[in-house]
Backbone bond lengths (Angstrom), bond angles and torsions (degrees), N, CA, C in turn:
res aa  C-N    CA-C-N  psi(-1)  N-CA   C-N-CA  omega(-1)  CA-C   N-CA-C  phi
1 M - - - 1.453 - - 1.529 111.23 -
2 A 1.331 116.52 -44.80 1.466 120.47 -179.53 1.523 110.90 -63.43
3 N 1.342 117.50 -38.25 1.468 120.50 178.41 1.524 111.20 -64.90
4 T 1.319 117.08 -37.25 1.461 121.29 178.02 1.527 110.73 -64.56
5 I 1.323 116.61 -43.58 1.464 120.93 179.19 1.522 110.42 -64.10
6 I 1.333 116.84 -43.81 1.474 120.54 178.08 1.527 110.10 -61.64
7 G 1.322 117.02 -42.63 1.461 120.73 178.89 1.519 112.39 -61.77
8 V 1.321 117.34 -43.14 1.470 121.55 178.86 1.526 110.50 -64.30
9 L 1.333 116.94 -44.18 1.463 120.18 178.14 1.524 111.52 -63.16
10 L 1.316 117.06 -38.44 1.454 121.83 178.23 1.524 110.72 -62.22
11 V 1.315 117.61 -46.21 1.469 121.34 178.46 1.528 110.59 -62.53
12 C 1.322 117.76 -39.69 1.465 121.11 178.17 1.522 111.32 -63.23
13 C 1.325 117.19 -41.31 1.471 120.34 178.51 1.517 110.84 -63.94
14 I 1.333 117.13 -42.78 1.467 120.22 179.22 1.520 109.92 -64.57
15 A 1.315 118.04 -45.03 1.460 121.21 -179.42 1.518 111.42 -61.92
16 Y 1.333 117.23 -36.85 1.458 120.74 -179.76 1.521 111.33 -69.01
17 V 1.321 117.09 -43.28 1.465 120.73 -177.38 1.520 110.75 -74.97
18 H 1.325 117.29 -44.70 1.459 120.20 -177.58 1.527 109.43 -70.53
19 G 1.299 117.30 129.26 1.455 121.45 179.57 1.508 113.29 94.16
20 Q 1.323 118.46 2.54 1.452 121.50 179.74 1.522 113.00 -85.18
21 A 1.309 118.79 -20.03 1.460 121.28 -170.76 1.528 112.45 -58.89
22 N 1.323 118.63 -42.47 1.464 120.22 179.12 1.519 111.13 -64.82
23 H 1.318 116.76 -43.20 1.460 120.30 178.55 1.524 110.79 -62.71
24 L 1.318 117.40 -45.06 1.460 120.99 -179.60 1.525 111.68 -67.37
25 A 1.335 117.66 -35.08 1.465 120.30 176.82 1.529 110.58 -66.16
26 M 1.326 117.15 -42.42 1.468 120.25 177.28 1.526 110.76 -63.00
27 Q 1.312 116.61 -42.43 1.456 121.45 178.86 1.535 110.31 -63.34
28 G 1.335 117.40 -42.10 1.454 121.77 178.36 1.517 112.00 -64.71
29 A 1.327 117.19 -38.90 1.467 121.34 178.81 1.524 110.71 -66.42
30 Q 1.322 116.86 -42.58 1.467 120.36 178.99 1.523 110.64 -66.32
31 N 1.314 116.99 -40.93 1.467 120.50 177.04 1.525 110.83 -62.27
32 A 1.330 117.63 -40.92 1.462 121.03 179.20 1.527 110.89 -65.43
33 A 1.337 117.36 -42.86 1.468 121.03 179.43 1.521 110.91 -64.46
34 N 1.312 117.28 -34.23 1.457 122.44 -175.63 1.532 112.98 -89.36
35 S 1.315 117.18 -6.60 1.462 120.47 -175.26 1.529 111.43 -77.40
36 G 1.301 114.58 163.42 1.455 120.83 175.25 1.520 112.36 -86.11
37 A 1.328 117.06 4.74 1.465 121.59 -178.74 1.527 110.69 -69.69
38 R 1.301 115.76 156.03 1.467 120.01 177.89 1.533 110.30 -77.36
39 V 1.311 115.97 162.21 1.463 122.13 179.32 1.526 108.80 -60.87
40 G 1.336 116.14 131.73 1.459 122.03 177.86 1.514 115.06 89.35
41 Q 1.320 118.95 -8.78 1.467 120.64 179.15 1.524 108.68 -76.26
42 P 1.348 117.87 119.47 1.472 119.62 -176.58 1.529 112.06 -71.25
43 Q 1.331 114.37 147.02 1.461 122.33 175.44 1.526 106.75 -127.57
44 F 1.331 116.13 125.53 1.451 121.85 -174.57 1.524 111.26 -105.37
45 S 1.331 115.10 151.14 1.456 121.97 177.07 1.523 107.60 -137.25
46 L 1.318 116.76 131.74 1.458 121.80 177.58 1.523 108.05 -138.74
47 Q 1.337 116.05 125.20 1.462 121.84 -178.96 1.519 109.09 -133.69
48 G 1.306 116.76 144.80 1.455 120.40 178.05 1.514 110.72 -158.95
49 G 1.300 115.15 162.25 1.451 120.16 178.54 1.514 110.27 -172.22
50 G 1.300 114.95 168.60 1.452 119.11 178.58 1.507 111.05 -177.54
51 S 1.305 115.39 175.94 1.460 121.78 177.50 1.518 108.40 -159.38
52 G 1.316 116.39 169.35 1.450 119.34 177.76 1.506 112.71 177.68
53 N 1.321 114.48 163.69 1.461 122.16 178.08 1.521 111.34 -107.59
54 D 1.324 116.92 -40.60 1.454 122.54 -178.71 1.530 107.80 -159.74
55 R 1.327 116.82 -172.28 1.467 119.43 -175.93 1.530 113.11 -70.59
56 K 1.320 118.58 -12.74 1.465 121.66 178.19 1.524 113.06 -98.81
57 N 1.339 117.89 -10.57 1.460 121.72 -176.62 1.530 110.15 -139.19
58 W 1.314 116.07 96.53 1.466 121.49 179.37 1.522 109.26 -158.00
59 N 1.313 116.51 163.86 1.457 121.19 174.81 1.521 108.89 -150.76
60 A 1.312 115.67 156.17 1.459 122.19 178.45 1.524 107.94 -150.17
61 A 1.315 115.88 155.96 1.457 120.89 179.30 1.516 108.82 -152.59
62 G 1.321 116.20 155.36 1.451 119.81 179.12 1.519 112.01 -153.60
63 N 1.318 115.29 156.81 1.462 123.68 176.04 1.513 108.13 -137.05
64 A 1.319 116.25 141.79 1.463 121.52 175.11 1.523 108.01 -132.02
65 G 1.326 116.66 138.60 1.459 120.43 -178.42 1.513 112.30 -139.50
66 L 1.321 114.88 158.10 1.456 123.02 177.31 1.519 107.82 -140.67
67 G 1.327 116.76 128.06 1.455 121.75 179.37 1.515 110.77 -138.50
68 T 1.332 115.71 162.92 1.451 121.07 177.42 1.526 110.10 -158.51
69 K 1.303 115.41 154.86 1.460 120.62 171.44 1.528 106.06 -78.96
70 V 1.335 116.97 123.40 1.468 120.06 -175.86 1.526 112.96 -99.94
71 W 1.338 117.83 -18.01 1.463 120.49 179.28 1.519 109.40 -158.86
72 Q 1.341 115.17 144.71 1.459 121.03 174.21 1.527 107.54 -144.71
73 S 1.332 116.85 136.15 1.460 120.83 -179.57 1.529 110.34 -68.75
74 Q 1.328 115.81 163.39 1.466 121.51 -179.36 1.526 112.03 -57.49
75 N 1.326 117.36 -40.25 1.460 119.98 -178.66 1.532 113.08 -85.53
76 G 1.334 118.19 -2.36 1.456 121.96 176.00 1.513 115.20 78.74
77 R 1.325 118.60 4.77 1.469 120.25 -177.81 1.526 112.61 -83.53
78 H 1.305 118.20 -27.51 1.467 122.85 179.66 1.526 108.55 -111.25
79 S 1.330 116.32 136.74 1.462 119.77 173.58 1.523 109.82 -151.77
80 V 1.330 114.57 151.43 1.467 122.10 -178.83 1.523 107.86 -127.72
81 G 1.318 116.17 136.11 1.461 122.33 176.90 1.515 110.73 -123.15
82 A 1.323 116.45 155.94 1.464 122.63 177.32 1.526 108.17 -137.17
83 A 1.335 116.20 149.48 1.462 120.42 -179.06 1.522 110.83 -153.25
84 V 1.326 115.19 156.82 1.461 123.22 173.26 1.526 107.62 -128.76
85 N 1.346 116.12 154.41 1.453 120.71 -178.67 1.520 108.97 -148.47
86 A 1.335 116.70 146.96 1.465 122.32 175.50 1.519 108.72 -139.08
87 G 1.333 116.74 144.16 1.456 120.90 179.54 1.514 111.83 -150.16
88 Q 1.329 115.37 160.44 1.457 120.88 177.58 1.520 109.23 -160.33
89 A 1.329 116.20 153.19 1.462 122.88 176.86 1.528 108.83 -123.32
90 F 1.331 116.02 151.72 1.462 120.89 179.43 1.522 109.60 -158.26
91 G 1.320 116.13 166.52 1.458 119.52 178.59 1.514 112.72 167.24
92 R 1.336 114.72 -160.80 1.465 122.91 177.92 1.528 108.41 -139.22
93 H 1.331 115.48 142.97 1.464 121.35 175.10 1.520 107.41 -135.82
94 Q 1.315 116.44 120.17 1.463 122.64 -176.57 1.537 111.33 52.43
95 G 1.339 116.11 36.91 1.457 121.82 176.94 1.513 114.89 85.76
96 Q 1.340 118.66 -6.27 1.463 121.76 179.54 1.525 109.88 -95.41
97 S 1.322 117.29 123.83 1.465 121.40 179.18 1.522 110.83 -77.63
98 W 1.309 116.08 148.90 1.465 122.70 177.44 1.517 108.93 -148.22
99 K 1.314 116.27 159.17 1.466 121.45 169.90 1.521 108.45 -154.55
100 S 1.321 115.16 146.67 1.461 120.10 179.04 1.522 109.13 -80.66
101 R 1.297 115.31 165.57 1.459 119.49 171.25 1.521 108.20 -69.24
102 P 1.321 117.91 147.12 1.467 118.71 175.70 1.531 109.67 -60.90
103 D 1.312 115.69 144.49 1.460 122.60 -178.04 1.529 107.54 -117.92
104 Y 1.335 117.30 120.20 1.455 121.82 -177.64 1.524 110.14 -116.63
105 G 1.336 115.81 147.99 1.453 120.21 178.08 1.519 111.71 -145.27
106 V 1.330 115.01 151.96 1.461 123.15 177.26 1.518 107.16 -132.66
107 G 1.344 116.62 139.84 1.456 119.27 -179.32 1.508 112.75 -144.38
108 A 1.314 115.15 158.15 1.461 122.68 174.74 1.523 107.72 -136.60
109 G 1.331 116.26 145.22 1.456 120.80 -179.21 1.520 110.91 -138.48
110 Y 1.325 115.69 148.72 1.468 122.39 -179.63 1.527 107.96 -126.43
111 T 1.333 115.89 137.82 1.460 121.35 177.18 1.520 109.24 -127.43
112 Y 1.340 115.71 135.20 1.454 122.14 172.42 1.527 107.05 -122.22
113 R 1.305 116.50 124.97 1.474 121.55 178.85 1.526 109.02 -95.54
114 F 1.316 116.78 116.61 1.447 121.78 -177.35 1.539 112.52 -72.81
115 G 1.311 117.15 -46.12 1.447 120.56 -168.54 1.509 116.67 -80.95
116 G 1.276 118.47 -37.73 1.449 118.47 -172.14 1.491 112.73 -145.49
117 G 1.274 113.91 -179.40 1.454 120.58 -179.58 1.514 111.53 -93.23
118 R 1.301 113.96 -137.79 1.463 121.90 -176.77 1.511 113.49 -54.94
119 R 1.308 113.66 144.91 1.455 119.08 170.66 1.523 106.99 -134.59
120 G 1.292 115.81 156.81 1.468 120.48 177.92 1.441 112.44 81.48
């Protein structure tokens, strides 16, 4: 029973991590477009996590991203951001090693400020 529960949790962790790169890249691009940072200033993102019972049963996963504001209008109301992201999961189950395929994503985001101009 415990092995079945561990197996189900392992599959859930892989499913959650795999396929996140596009979503995280889009989120990073929108954050960059909406930030008060200047055009071209890099913004980094690093996420990781894992769990385990012993050296034969554990898993870990991570994502790394880079985004920046690529354009901003003169009045500061329009801005565009771009980002890239990569992630992968790996671990061991009942002594057998595994790893997911690397997951890559690219995103772009646009922000329009209704009320005011430049901020920051």
